[in-house]
C-alpha positions as CSV (number, residue, x, y, z in Angstrom):
1,M,0.0,0.0,0.0
2,V,1.3,3.4,-0.9
3,H,1.0,6.0,1.8
4,C,0.5,9.6,0.7
5,T,1.2,12.6,3.0
6,I,-1.5,15.3,2.5
7,F,-0.1,18.7,3.2
8,P,-2.5,21.5,4.4
9,P,-3.1,24.2,1.9
10,L,-1.0,27.4,2.2
11,M,-2.8,30.0,4.3
12,E,-3.8,33.1,2.4
13,R,-2.1,36.3,3.7
14,P,-4.7,38.2,5.7
15,E,-5.7,41.7,4.5
16,I,-3.9,44.4,6.5
17,K,-6.2,47.2,7.4
18,I,-4.9,50.3,9.3
19,L,-7.2,52.9,10.8
20,V,-5.6,56.4,10.7
21,V,-7.2,59.0,12.9
22,D,-6.3,62.7,12.6
23,D,-8.3,65.9,12.4
24,R,-6.1,67.3,9.7
25,E,-6.6,66.1,6.1
26,D,-3.0,66.8,5.1
27,N,-1.7,64.5,7.9
28,L,-4.1,61.7,6.8
29,F,-3.0,62.1,3.2
30,S,0.7,62.1,4.2
31,I,0.4,58.9,6.3
32,E,-1.6,57.2,3.6
33,T,1.0,58.1,1.0
34,I,3.8,56.6,3.1
35,L,2.0,53.3,3.9
36,E,0.2,52.6,0.7
37,K,3.3,51.3,-1.1
38,D,3.4,48.4,1.3
39,G,0.0,47.2,0.1
40,Y,-1.9,48.1,3.3
41,T,-5.6,49.1,3.2
42,I,-5.9,52.5,4.8
43,V,-9.1,53.7,6.4
44,K,-9.2,57.3,7.4
45,A,-11.1,59.0,10.2
46,N,-11.0,62.8,10.9
47,S,-12.2,62.6,14.5
48,G,-12.6,60.3,17.5
49,M,-16.3,59.8,16.8
50,A,-15.5,59.0,13.1
51,A,-12.9,56.4,14.3
52,L,-15.4,54.8,16.7
53,K,-18.0,54.6,13.9
54,S,-15.5,52.9,11.6
55,L,-14.5,50.4,14.3
56,L,-18.2,49.5,14.9
57,Q,-18.6,48.8,11.2
58,K,-15.3,46.9,10.8
59,Q,-13.6,45.3,13.7
60,D,-10.8,43.5,11.9
61,F,-8.2,46.3,11.9
62,T,-4.6,45.4,12.3
63,L,-3.4,48.6,13.8
64,I,-4.7,52.1,14.7
65,L,-2.6,55.2,14.2
66,M,-4.2,58.0,16.3
67,D,-3.3,61.7,16.7
68,V,-3.4,62.7,20.4
69,Q,-4.5,66.3,19.9
70,M,-7.9,66.4,18.3
71,P,-10.8,68.7,19.0
72,G,-13.8,67.4,20.8
73,M,-12.4,64.1,21.9
74,N,-8.7,63.7,22.0
75,G,-6.7,60.5,21.2
76,F,-6.5,59.3,24.8
77,E,-10.3,59.6,25.3
78,T,-10.9,57.9,22.0
79,A,-8.6,55.0,23.0
80,N,-10.3,54.7,26.3
81,M,-13.7,54.3,24.6
82,I,-12.3,51.9,22.1
83,Y,-10.9,49.6,24.7
84,E,-14.1,49.5,26.6
85,R,-15.4,47.1,24.0
86,D,-14.0,43.5,24.4
87,R,-13.9,42.9,20.7
88,L,-11.6,45.9,20.1
89,R,-9.1,45.4,23.0
90,D,-6.6,43.5,20.9
91,I,-6.1,46.2,18.3
92,P,-2.8,48.0,19.1
93,I,-2.8,51.8,19.0
94,I,0.2,53.9,18.1
95,F,-0.2,57.5,19.3
96,I,1.0,60.3,17.0
97,T,1.9,63.6,18.7
98,A,3.6,66.9,17.8
99,N,4.9,67.5,21.3
100,D,7.5,65.8,23.3
101,Y,5.6,65.6,26.6
102,G,7.0,64.4,29.9
103,E,7.1,60.9,31.2
104,E,3.8,61.4,33.0
105,Y,2.0,62.3,29.8
106,I,3.5,59.4,27.9
107,F,2.6,57.0,30.8
108,K,-1.0,58.1,30.5
109,G,-1.0,57.1,26.9
110,Y,0.3,53.6,27.8
111,Q,-2.4,53.4,30.5
112,M,-5.0,54.1,27.8
113,G,-3.8,51.1,25.9
114,G,-1.3,52.6,23.6
115,V,1.7,50.5,22.5
116,D,4.0,53.1,21.1
117,Y,4.5,56.8,20.1
118,I,5.5,58.5,16.9
119,Y,6.4,62.2,16.9
120,K,5.7,64.8,14.3
121,P,7.1,65.6,11.9
122,I,6.8,61.9,10.9
123,D,9.9,60.1,9.7
124,P,8.5,57.9,6.8
125,E,11.0,55.1,7.3
126,L,10.5,55.0,11.1
127,L,6.7,54.9,10.5
128,R,7.0,52.1,8.0
129,V,9.3,50.1,10.3
130,K,7.1,50.4,13.4
131,V,4.0,49.6,11.4
132,S,5.7,46.6,9.8
133,V,6.6,45.2,13.3
134,F,2.9,45.2,14.4
135,V,1.8,43.9,11.0
136,E,4.1,41.0,11.3
137,M,2.9,40.4,14.9
138,Y,-0.7,40.5,13.6
139,R,0.1,37.9,10.8
140,K,1.8,35.6,13.3
141,T,-1.1,35.9,15.6
142,Q,-3.5,35.1,12.8
143,Q,-1.5,32.1,11.9
144,L,-1.4,30.9,15.5
145,V,-5.2,31.4,15.8
146,A,-5.7,29.5,12.5
147,Q,-3.4,26.7,13.7
148,E,-5.1,26.6,17.0
149,K,-8.5,26.1,15.3
150,K,-7.0,23.5,13.1
151,L,-5.5,21.6,16.1
152,L,-8.8,21.9,18.0
153,A,-10.6,20.5,15.0
154,M,-8.1,17.7,14.6
155,N,-8.3,16.9,18.3
156,K,-12.1,16.8,18.1
157,S,-11.9,14.5,15.1
158,L,-9.3,12.3,16.9
159,E,-11.5,12.1,20.0
160,K,-14.4,11.0,17.9
161,E,-12.3,8.5,16.0
162,I,-11.0,7.1,19.4
163,Q,-14.6,7.0,20.7
164,D,-15.8,5.2,17.5
165,R,-12.9,2.7,17.8
166,I,-13.7,2.0,21.4
167,I,-17.3,1.5,20.5
168,S,-16.3,-0.8,17.6
169,E,-13.9,-2.8,19.8
170,E,-16.6,-3.2,22.4
171,K,-19.1,-4.4,19.7
172,I,-16.5,-6.9,18.4
173,R,-15.8,-8.1,21.9
174,L,-19.5,-8.6,22.6
175,L,-20.0,-10.3,19.2
176,N,-17.0,-12.6,19.9
177,Q,-18.4,-13.4,23.3
178,Q,-21.8,-14.1,21.8
179,L,-20.2,-16.3,19.2
180,L,-18.3,-18.3,21.8
181,E,-21.5,-18.7,23.8
182,N,-23.4,-19.7,20.6
183,N,-20.7,-22.2,19.7
184,A,-20.7,-23.7,23.2
185,H,-24.5,-23.9,23.1
186,L,-24.5,-25.5,19.6
187,K,-21.9,-28.0,20.7
188,A,-23.9,-29.0,23.8
189,T,-27.1,-29.2,21.7
190,N,-25.4,-31.4,19.1
191,E,-24.1,-33.7,21.8
192,E,-27.5,-33.8,23.4
193,L,-29.1,-34.6,20.1
194,N,-26.6,-37.4,19.4
195,R,-27.2,-38.9,22.8
196,F,-31.0,-38.6,22.3
197,A,-30.8,-40.2,18.8
198,Y,-28.7,-43.1,20.2
199,V,-30.9,-43.7,23.2
200,A,-34.1,-43.3,21.3
201,S,-33.0,-45.6,18.5
202,H,-31.7,-48.2,20.9
203,D,-34.9,-48.1,23.0
204,L,-37.1,-48.4,19.8
205,Q,-35.4,-51.7,18.8
206,E,-36.9,-53.8,21.6
207,P,-40.6,-53.1,20.9
208,L,-39.8,-53.4,17.2
209,R,-38.3,-56.8,17.7
210,K,-41.4,-58.0,19.5
211,I,-43.6,-56.8,16.6
212,M,-41.5,-58.7,14.2
213,V,-41.3,-61.9,16.4
214,F,-45.0,-62.1,17.2
215,S,-46.0,-61.3,13.6
216,D,-43.8,-64.1,12.4
217,K,-45.2,-66.5,15.1
218,M,-48.8,-65.6,14.1
219,G,-48.1,-66.2,10.4
220,F,-46.3,-69.5,11.1
221,K,-48.8,-70.9,13.8
222,F,-52.0,-70.0,12.0
223,K,-50.8,-70.4,8.4
224,D,-53.4,-73.0,7.6
225,Q,-56.2,-71.1,9.3
226,I,-55.5,-67.5,8.5
227,H,-57.5,-65.7,5.8
228,P,-55.4,-64.7,2.7
229,E,-56.2,-61.1,3.3
230,M,-55.0,-61.3,6.9
231,A,-51.8,-63.0,5.7
232,D,-51.2,-60.1,3.4
233,Y,-51.7,-57.7,6.3
234,L,-49.2,-59.6,8.4
235,Q,-46.7,-59.5,5.6
236,K,-47.1,-55.7,5.3
237,I,-46.5,-55.4,9.1
238,T,-43.4,-57.5,8.8
239,N,-42.1,-55.4,5.8
240,A,-42.8,-52.2,7.6
241,A,-41.1,-53.4,10.7
242,E,-38.0,-54.4,8.7
243,R,-37.9,-50.9,7.1
244,M,-38.2,-49.4,10.6
245,Q,-35.4,-51.6,11.8
246,L,-33.1,-50.5,9.0
247,L,-34.0,-46.9,9.7
248,I,-33.1,-47.3,13.4
249,K,-29.8,-49.0,12.5
250,D,-28.8,-46.1,10.1
251,L,-29.9,-43.6,12.7
252,L,-27.6,-45.3,15.3
253,K,-24.7,-45.2,12.8
254,Y,-25.3,-41.5,12.1
255,S,-25.4,-40.6,15.8
256,R,-22.2,-42.6,16.5
257,Q,-20.1,-40.5,14.0
258,T,-18.6,-38.4,16.8
259,S,-15.8,-35.9,16.4
260,V,-12.2,-37.1,16.5
261,D,-8.9,-35.4,17.3
262,D,-5.8,-35.4,15.1
263,D,-4.1,-37.4,17.9
264,D,-6.6,-40.2,17.1
265,Y,-5.6,-40.4,13.5
266,E,-3.7,-43.3,12.2
267,V,-1.8,-43.9,9.0
268,V,-4.3,-45.3,6.5
269,D,-3.5,-47.0,3.3
270,V,-6.7,-46.0,1.4
271,K,-6.2,-48.5,-1.4
272,K,-5.8,-51.4,1.0
273,L,-8.8,-50.1,3.0
274,V,-11.0,-50.0,-0.2
275,Q,-9.9,-53.5,-1.2
276,E,-11.0,-54.8,2.3
277,V,-14.4,-53.1,1.8
278,L,-14.8,-54.8,-1.6
279,S,-13.9,-58.1,0.0
280,D,-16.6,-57.7,2.6
281,M,-19.1,-56.8,-0.2
282,E,-18.0,-59.7,-2.4
283,V,-21.4,-61.5,-2.4
284,E,-23.4,-58.3,-3.4
285,I,-20.8,-57.5,-6.1
286,E,-21.0,-60.9,-7.6
287,Q,-24.8,-60.9,-7.5
288,R,-24.9,-57.7,-9.5
289,R,-22.0,-58.7,-11.7
290,A,-20.3,-55.4,-11.0
291,V,-16.9,-54.5,-12.3
292,I,-15.0,-52.3,-9.8
293,T,-11.7,-50.7,-10.7
294,V,-9.4,-49.3,-8.0
295,D,-6.6,-47.0,-9.1
296,D,-3.6,-45.9,-7.1
297,L,-4.9,-44.2,-3.9
298,P,-3.0,-42.2,-1.3
299,V,-1.6,-43.2,2.1
300,L,-2.8,-40.5,4.5
301,S,-3.8,-40.0,8.1
302,G,-7.4,-40.6,9.2
303,Y,-9.7,-42.5,11.4
304,P,-9.8,-46.1,9.9
305,S,-13.3,-47.2,11.0
306,Q,-14.9,-44.0,9.8
307,L,-13.1,-44.1,6.5
308,R,-14.1,-47.7,6.0
309,Q,-17.8,-46.7,6.6
310,L,-17.4,-43.8,4.1
311,F,-16.2,-46.0,1.2
312,Q,-18.6,-48.8,2.0
313,N,-21.6,-46.4,1.9
314,L,-20.4,-44.8,-1.4
315,I,-19.8,-48.1,-3.2
316,S,-23.0,-49.5,-1.9
317,N,-24.8,-46.4,-3.2
318,S,-23.3,-46.9,-6.6
319,L,-24.4,-50.6,-6.7
320,K,-27.9,-49.8,-5.4
321,F,-28.6,-47.2,-8.1
322,S,-27.1,-49.2,-11.0
323,R,-29.1,-49.6,-14.2
324,P,-30.9,-52.9,-14.8
325,D,-30.0,-52.9,-18.5
326,R,-26.2,-52.7,-18.1
327,E,-23.4,-54.2,-16.2
328,P,-22.5,-51.9,-13.2
329,R,-19.1,-50.3,-13.5
330,I,-17.5,-48.4,-10.7
331,R,-14.1,-46.7,-10.6
332,V,-12.2,-45.4,-7.5
333,S,-9.4,-43.0,-8.4
334,A,-7.4,-40.2,-6.7
335,T,-5.6,-36.9,-7.7
336,L,-3.2,-34.8,-5.7
337,V,-4.4,-31.2,-5.9
338,S,-2.2,-28.2,-5.0
339,D,-4.3,-25.2,-5.6
340,G,-6.7,-25.7,-2.7
341,Q,-10.4,-25.1,-2.2
342,P,-10.7,-22.1,0.2
343,G,-14.5,-22.0,-0.2
344,K,-14.7,-25.5,1.1
345,G,-12.3,-25.0,4.0
346,M,-9.4,-26.6,2.1
347,P,-6.7,-23.9,1.8
348,G,-3.8,-26.0,0.5
349,T,-2.6,-29.3,-1.0
350,H,-5.1,-32.1,-0.6
351,Y,-6.4,-35.4,-2.2
352,R,-9.5,-35.6,-4.4
353,I,-10.8,-39.2,-4.4
354,A,-13.5,-39.9,-6.9
355,I,-16.0,-42.8,-6.9
356,A,-17.6,-42.8,-10.4
357,D,-20.3,-45.1,-11.7
358,N,-22.5,-45.7,-14.8
359,G,-25.8,-45.9,-12.9
360,I,-29.1,-44.1,-13.2
361,G,-27.7,-40.8,-12.0
362,F,-29.8,-38.0,-10.7
363,D,-31.1,-34.6,-11.6
364,P,-28.3,-32.0,-10.9
365,K,-30.8,-29.7,-9.1
366,Y,-30.8,-32.3,-6.3
367,T,-27.0,-32.1,-5.8
368,D,-27.2,-30.6,-2.4
369,D,-30.3,-32.4,-1.2
370,I,-28.8,-35.9,-1.5
371,F,-26.5,-35.2,1.6
372,V,-29.4,-34.1,3.8
373,V,-30.3,-36.7,6.4
374,F,-33.5,-38.8,5.6
375,K,-33.7,-37.0,2.2
376,R,-34.7,-39.5,-0.6
377,L,-35.0,-38.9,-4.3
378,H,-36.9,-42.2,-4.8
379,S,-39.5,-44.0,-2.8
380,Y,-38.6,-47.2,-0.8
381,H,-40.7,-49.2,-3.3
382,E,-38.2,-48.4,-6.0
383,F,-35.0,-48.6,-4.0
384,A,-34.5,-49.8,-0.5
385,G,-32.9,-47.5,2.0
386,T,-33.5,-44.7,4.6
387,G,-31.8,-41.7,3.2
388,V,-29.1,-41.7,5.9
389,G,-26.1,-43.3,4.1
390,L,-24.9,-40.2,2.2
391,S,-25.6,-38.0,5.3
392,I,-23.2,-40.3,7.2
393,C,-20.6,-39.9,4.4
394,K,-20.8,-36.1,4.7
395,K,-20.5,-36.2,8.4
396,I,-17.4,-38.5,8.3
397,V,-15.7,-36.3,5.7
398,E,-16.4,-33.1,7.7
399,R,-14.9,-34.8,10.8
400,H,-11.8,-35.3,8.7
401,K,-11.8,-31.6,7.8
402,G,-12.6,-32.4,4.2
403,Y,-15.5,-32.0,1.8
404,I,-17.7,-34.1,-0.4
405,E,-19.6,-33.2,-3.5
406,A,-21.5,-35.0,-6.2
407,S,-22.1,-34.4,-9.9
408,S,-24.5,-36.3,-12.2
409,A,-27.1,-36.2,-14.9
410,L,-30.1,-38.5,-15.3
411,G,-29.1,-41.7,-17.0
412,E,-25.4,-40.9,-17.1
413,G,-24.1,-42.1,-13.8
414,A,-22.8,-40.2,-10.9
415,V,-19.4,-39.1,-9.5
416,F,-18.9,-38.6,-5.8
417,T,-15.7,-36.6,-5.0
418,I,-14.1,-36.6,-1.6
419,G,-11.5,-33.9,-0.6
420,L,-9.2,-35.0,2.2
421,P,-6.3,-32.8,3.5
422,E,-2.7,-33.9,3.9
423,K,-1.9,-34.5,7.5
424,H,1.3,-35.3,9.3
425,S,3.6,-34.3,6.4
426,S,6.5,-36.3,8.1
427,L,4.6,-39.5,7.1
428,Q,4.9,-38.4,3.4
429,P,1.4,-39.6,2.3
430,L,2.2,-39.6,-1.4
431,L,0.3,-41.3,-4.2
432,R,1.7,-44.6,-5.3
433,Q,3.7,-44.6,-8.4
434,T,2.6,-46.8,-11.2
435,T,4.9,-49.8,-11.6
């Protein structure tokens, strides 16, 4: 960032106005002639009353040059009346006199507020020098006044800025405190919901088992006596109970996906883990005649049991939504990405592991919905399931500080992509090299 210093504009030189008071016109003209070459504005008054009138109309005079001996009201009396007004007390007065009076007379002039004396006949250079001294003092005073106003304004602005900053900092502190309280409350609520889901699901299983057992006993014991319509009802009860049991099991799985710390992570060979999952699913894979290809996958740090559940759910999902008119094909591959995904909480290098299939796919507008718990795009009559599997996948990935996303089109298969960060760089979790 380039910092620019802003200098204040140069102050304009104030207009210098001098009031000359003398009862003789020739003296007024003489003084005006001497001073006008210096660019001063000369205002003339031929009596004390005329001087007072000018001062009442214009109070910004720099200096007053006043003759002492004037008819009616002399210079001392005029000075006394001038200085009775607060607004005029700061205007210096130089007395002009034709006589060299004694010290007592001169002292009286100073008592009236005079600052100096000039004797007639007037020495032009002496007059100009004395006037220039007071003019310079006036200019310095005006600069100081202007600077004082500027400093006061800056001080006021600084006080306001400090006050605003204090208010902002207090707001930020209160917001942070509120955020911490909200986070603590949210964490406690989530933990309570997880405990509730686990307890509720666990307690629901016992009465459900009784429904299934006694329905089965009734069907077996009275199979020769029961009406066909009643047998159909019993079968519907059994089917509904089985769906309920599956839902409870998935809900238990979802509630058990608790948070883990980095210290709980282990070195996980993802390819080996996926192959173990495929081995466990061998019967289902053979029944569907599926072809599953596993490319080179990374070795990284993670929580093995949760990662196993993640890949099992995703591969099962691909098998479940395969097309009946073609052989299911699933490919698991990985790519090392270095540009990061800041919007997904992935600032640096990470792995993108893709599970791609050739199944029925789904409408892209449901991309976000499929990860919502209990959200189903198909009825259970078309495809079995509870709508919890992909929600569990999302929860597991987020526990590993990663992300999961899906892309698809109807009839063109689907691709589920998992982003998992590099952890414990000393372990060197690199992708296998093709041999």
